[in-house]
C-alpha positions in Angstrom: 0.3 0.5 -0.1 2.0 3.4 -0.9 1.7 6.5 1.0 1.6 8.5 -1.7 -2.2 9.6 -1.7 -3.1 11.1 -5.1 -4.8 14.6 -5.2 -5.1 16.7 -8.2 -7.3 20.4 -7.5 -9.6 22.1 -10.7 -10.3 24.8 -11.2 -13.0 26.1 -13.8 -13.3 29.1 -15.9 -16.1 29.8 -18.6 -17.6 26.1 -18.7 -13.9 24.9 -19.4 -12.0 23.4 -16.6 -7.9 23.3 -15.7 -7.1 20.0 -13.9 -3.3 20.3 -11.1 -1.4 18.2 -9.8 -0.7 18.8 -6.2 3.2 19.8 -7.1 2.1 22.0 -10.2 -1.3 23.4 -7.9 1.4 25.1 -5.2 3.0 27.3 -8.0 0.0 27.0 -10.2 -2.9 28.3 -7.8 -2.3 32.1 -7.3 -1.4 32.9 -11.1 -4.8 30.6 -12.4 -7.4 32.8 -9.3 -6.0 35.7 -10.8 -6.5 35.2 -14.7 -10.2 34.6 -13.1 -10.1 30.8 -12.4 -12.0 29.4 -9.9 -11.0 26.1 -7.6 -14.7 24.2 -7.6 -12.9 20.7 -6.5 -10.2 19.1 -4.6 -10.2 15.4 -5.8 -8.5 12.1 -5.5 -8.7 10.8 -9.0 -7.9 7.4 -8.2 -11.2 7.3 -5.9 -13.2 10.1 -7.8 -12.9 7.7 -11.5 -13.7 4.7 -9.5 -16.5 6.3 -8.3 -17.4 7.3 -11.8 -17.2 3.8 -13.4 -19.4 1.3 -10.8 -21.2 3.7 -9.2 -22.3 6.6 -12.3 -25.5 6.0 -14.4 -24.5 9.0 -16.2 -20.7 9.8 -16.3 -20.9 12.4 -18.5 -23.4 14.2 -16.9 -21.1 13.7 -13.2 -17.5 14.9 -15.3 -19.7 17.6 -16.5 -20.4 18.9 -13.2 -16.2 19.6 -11.9 -16.8 22.5 -14.2 -20.0 24.3 -12.0 -19.5 27.2 -11.1 
């Protein structure tokens, strides 16, 4: 079992999303915010993909929710 926990940060603007790894977010968060992006979610991508595959009937709608501000 790995001690590393994968985390991604999701930002939305104008119906689009940007997704940054933890390391990239450490450096890019402030710039995205100043460019008008809004942080909408912080998720574990492994858990999220598992949930989408196993639990969601409408995967496309679930993914589109990530850009809702």
